[in-house]
N, C-alpha and C positions, 0 to 999 in steps of 0.2 A: 648753344645755350646763353639769354641776353647774360648784358652784363650792369649789376647792380648800381644801382644811384652814386652807394659810398663806391665803390671802386673809383681807382686810380691809376689810370694807364700807365703802361712804363714806356719812360719818353726814349729814342734812340738815341745813344750819346754820340752817333756817329755827325760829322758836320762836312760835307760832299759840294764843291764847288769845280768845276771841268768847265772850263773857257781856254779851251785848247785848239778849239777848230777859229780858224777864219771868218772873215765873211762871202758870202756865196760870189764867186766872179773876182779870187784871189788869185794868183799864176802860183805855180812849181806848188804847190799842197798836193799832200795826198796821206789819204788816212785808211785804215784797217783793222779790225780786230779779228782774233784770232784765239779761239782755244787753244793751247797750248798741249798742258793736260786735260784728257778727256776721262773722267772716271778711273786713273790709274794705279792699281792697286802695287802699292809696297810691302816687300814678307814676303817668309816663308809659311807659305800654307799646308806644305807636308809636319812642319813640325807639329806639336801634338797642342803646346800652348804656342801656336805662332802667334807673329807680332804684324798685323797685316793695317793699315794705313790707306785709306783711298783718295786720290789728291785733286784735284780741279782746280786751273789757273790758265784764264785770258790776258791776253794782251792788248791794248789799244796801241797803235803805230800810230804817229805822228812824223810825215814827214815833211820838211820845209826849206827852201833855196831861199836866205838873205843875204843882204846889201850885196848884191850884183844879179846881173844877168846869166843863169847857168848857159842859156843859150849861145853869147857870146864868148869871143879870145878873151884871156885874161882872166879867168873871175877870181880867183886865186889872190891875185894881184889888185885887183879891185876892192878887195876886202869879203867878198863871199864868200859863207859857208852855210853847210848843210845839215843840219838840226833832225835829229831822230830819237823824239820824248817816247819811252818805253813806259805805262801806266799798266802793273800787273794787278787784278786782281781777281780770289781765290780762296781755296779753304781745303784743307787736311782733316781728317776723319779718320781715328780709331776706332777699327771696325770691331772688334772683339774684347769684351769683359775682363778678361783675363790678362790684358797688357797695355793698360791705359799710357802707362808712362812711358816718358822716352825721354831720353840726353840732351836731345840739340837737334833742329830742323834746319839745314843749308841752301838759301836758294843763291842761286852766282848764273849772273848773267853775262858771257863773254861777246865782247865786240866784235862787231866785223871788220877788214881786215880794211885798214884804212880811218878806222875812227878809232876814237879815243874819248871815255866816260870823261866827262866834265860835271857833275852834281848827279848822287844819288840821297834821295831822302826815303822814313826816316834815318836818320843819324842813329839817336838817343832818345828818349822820352822822360819825364818828369814822374817822380812817385810819390808818391802818397798812401800810406799804406801800405795794402795790396796790390796797389794800381798803377798802372800807366798811361799816363795820357800820351799821346804822340800824336805828330802832327807836322804833315806833308805840305810845305808851303815853298811854290816855285811861281815866280813871276817874273818875264821880261819881255821888253819891246825890242820886238824883230821886226830891221827895215826889210817889207815887202814889195810886193807885186803885185798890180793887177793889170787888165784889157793887153792879156797875152806878153806883161812883160817890160809894157810900157807906160807903166804909171806907178811911180812907185807911192808910199804908204805905208805906215808904223803901224802894226799888229801886236798889241796887248794880248803875249799869252797868259795863261797864271789859271793855275790847278792847288786845289785844296784839297787836302781828308785829315780830317781830325780822329781818331778813334779811341778806345782806351782797352787795353787787358787786366785782365785781374790774373797775378802770381803767372806771368810768363813778360819775361823781357825780352824786347827785341833788340837790336845792334844791326846798325848798316854800317857796311863800307866802300871803297871804290881804288883803285889804282891805276896802272895806265892802261889795264888792261881787260878789264872786268868791274861789275858792281856788285855787293853781295849784301843776301841777307841773313840774318841769326836769330833763330826764337829758341829759347832757354826758358824751361821753370825755373822758379824763384821765387821761395827756396823750391829746392831740389823736393822737398819729400810735402811739397803740397798738393793738396788733391785736385786732376787730372778734369778736367772737360776732353767733351769728348772732340769735339768740333771746335779749331781755329780759325778765322778769318787772317786771309793775304791779303798784306795791300803795301806799294811802292811805288815811283815815281824812279825814272834811271834816264837821264840825257848825255846823247854820244853827238860827237859832233867831228869833223872833216872837211877841209877845205879841199880836198881833192875828186874831183869827178871823175869816180872809177865808175866801176856796174852799174846800169841796170837794176840789181837787185843786192841789198846788204844782206848777208847772211850773219846774225846773231845765234847763239846756243844758251838755253836754259837748263838748265840744272837742277833737280831737285836731289834732296839728301836727306832720310832721316835716320838718326842717332836712339835706337830701343836702348831701355835701359836695362842693362845686364844681359843682353844679346853679344855673340862672340862668336858667333858662326857668318859665312863669308858676307861682305857687305856690301857683294853683286842684288842681293835683295834685296837693298834697299835705298838704291841710286834710280834713277832714271835721265836721260836728255832729250832733247827734241830740238831742232832744228828750228830758227824764227828768219823764217823772209819779209825785210821791210824793201815795199821799192824806193829807190830813192830815182827813178827817174826821169830827171825832168828839162833833160836837151832833146 
């Protein structure tokens, strides 16, 4: 069907900038995209009016060694830091008409051994009416290397993702071991859309040169409204292996 001249196209409110990849030739940088949850169905399909949710989450993992050459002795003493930035992007979709409502959704990333979270966004949003605006904004100058680690340079890493949610409040938090996203309907009685996007950025750091692969864990948990049966139906976990083998 052709669009009439009087129709105004609906603009996408999302602003997205990803400048996390350093220039070609940068030393001690690794990136990988992983589809962590691929059409994972949560819920109890045996129930007559059971709650079913389909989950898809991909993670872009960026690993950097900065401050010192990891192939030389005294990495930590020279100010060396290994950074892992995880960018989550995905969606969740309620699959049945009888159970559109849910109380909360949690997505939690547990740090790999030796790593500690240093940032998680978004933490909160700005509310206007029934709409929240969320802004992920990470920006940092990383002292990195090129020419096989023989030539230092400063890499300006930047990421921004600004988006909106209607009648859904999102809160982010992090502690010494994990980062967490929580989505909740607000107001609780609000009519719900079936599909909701998931966006987040988490930064982890360590000064220790550990294993060549850092194993994080991604957990997704949905709590349907009014559901009282075994919560194992509504939780899924998946290991996320991130390469940090710079030596």
